[in-house]
C-alpha positions as CSV (number, residue, x, y, z in Angstrom):
1,M,-15.3,5.4,-18.4
2,N,-12.9,7.8,-16.6
3,E,-9.2,7.0,-17.0
4,K,-7.3,7.2,-13.8
5,R,-4.6,9.9,-13.7
6,Y,-1.7,8.5,-11.5
7,R,0.6,10.8,-9.7
8,L,3.7,9.1,-11.1
9,R,4.1,8.3,-14.8
10,A,5.6,4.9,-15.8
11,D,8.9,6.5,-16.7
12,E,9.2,8.0,-13.2
13,I,9.2,4.6,-11.5
14,R,12.7,3.5,-10.4
15,E,13.9,0.2,-9.1
16,V,13.9,1.0,-5.3
17,A,12.3,-2.2,-4.0
18,P,12.4,-4.7,-6.8
19,G,11.4,-8.4,-6.8
20,R,8.9,-8.2,-4.0
21,G,5.8,-9.1,-5.8
22,S,2.4,-7.5,-6.1
23,C,0.3,-5.6,-3.6
24,V,-3.0,-3.8,-3.2
25,A,-2.9,-0.1,-2.8
26,S,-5.5,2.7,-2.4
27,E,-6.0,5.4,-5.0
28,E,-5.5,7.8,-2.2
29,I,-1.8,7.0,-2.7
30,T,-1.5,6.4,-6.4
31,V,-4.0,9.0,-7.7
32,A,-4.4,11.5,-4.9
33,G,-0.7,11.4,-4.0
34,E,-1.1,10.9,-0.3
35,R,1.7,9.1,1.7
36,V,1.2,5.6,3.0
37,G,-0.3,6.1,6.4
38,Y,-1.3,2.4,7.2
39,M,0.0,-0.8,5.8
40,Y,-0.4,-4.4,6.7
41,R,0.9,-7.7,5.4
42,E,-1.4,-10.7,5.2
43,M,-0.7,-14.2,3.9
44,P,-0.3,-13.9,0.1
45,D,-3.3,-14.8,-2.1
46,T,-1.1,-16.1,-5.0
47,D,2.5,-16.9,-5.8
48,V,3.1,-13.4,-7.0
49,D,1.2,-11.6,-4.2
50,S,3.5,-10.1,-1.5
51,G,0.5,-9.9,1.0
52,W,1.1,-6.2,1.4
53,R,-1.9,-3.8,1.5
54,F,-1.3,-0.1,1.5
55,F,-3.7,2.7,2.6
56,S,-3.3,6.5,3.2
57,G,-5.2,6.2,6.4
58,S,-7.7,8.8,5.3
59,E,-10.1,6.5,3.4
60,S,-13.6,6.4,4.6
61,Q,-15.4,3.1,5.1
62,E,-17.5,3.9,2.0
63,F,-14.3,4.5,0.0
64,A,-12.7,1.3,1.3
65,D,-15.8,-0.8,0.5
66,N,-15.5,0.1,-3.2
67,A,-13.0,-2.2,-4.9
68,E,-12.7,0.2,-7.7
69,N,-10.8,2.6,-5.4
70,F,-7.9,0.1,-5.1
71,G,-5.5,-1.4,-7.6
72,L,-3.0,-4.2,-8.0
73,Y,0.5,-2.9,-8.2
74,D,4.1,-4.1,-8.0
75,V,5.4,-3.3,-4.5
76,N,8.3,-1.4,-6.1
77,T,5.7,1.0,-7.6
78,I,4.3,1.9,-4.2
79,A,7.7,2.2,-2.8
80,N,8.3,4.9,-5.5
81,Y,5.2,6.7,-4.2
82,D,6.5,6.6,-0.6
83,A,10.1,5.4,0.0
84,S,9.5,5.4,3.8
85,I,7.9,1.9,3.5
86,I,11.0,0.3,2.1
87,S,12.6,-0.6,5.5
88,L,9.4,-2.4,6.6
89,L,8.9,-4.5,3.5
90,D,10.7,-7.6,4.9
91,A,8.2,-7.8,7.9
92,P,6.4,-11.1,8.0
93,P,2.8,-11.7,7.2
94,G,0.7,-10.7,10.2
95,S,2.6,-7.4,10.5
96,A,0.8,-4.0,10.5
97,F,2.2,-0.4,10.8
98,E,0.7,3.1,10.9
99,R,2.2,6.5,11.1
100,D,2.4,8.1,14.5
101,G,2.0,11.8,15.3
102,A,5.6,12.5,14.3
103,G,5.1,10.7,11.0
104,A,7.1,7.6,11.8
105,F,5.8,4.1,11.3
106,V,5.0,2.2,14.4
107,P,3.8,-1.4,14.8
108,V,0.1,-1.8,15.4
109,P,-2.2,-4.9,15.9
110,F,-2.9,-6.8,12.8
111,P,-6.4,-6.0,11.6
112,A,-9.2,-8.4,12.7
113,V,-11.0,-10.3,9.9
114,S,-14.7,-9.7,9.8
115,D,-17.1,-12.0,8.1
């Protein structure tokens, strides 16, 4: 079993967006060190789930289809990887954002659910 090597060590995580609950994030962010490029907030799955889902935007469909490429994190942890998400964290469920050509987050349509 390969142990994941995260870009930030536990002692590097600061309280920049505390108390927001958990989220799901791609290893492209936490392991490869890419910035968040796409994020959306769905209705939370549990009492501790924020509903936020974070992607770099460079994940292939094959990568995204493998649950092992994602992890459950505190939102504060992902905000330490990319502080530019902090101003968007109060957006309601049903919100989605991606980076534009200038690197700024812009609202985009919420992803359609496929069965």
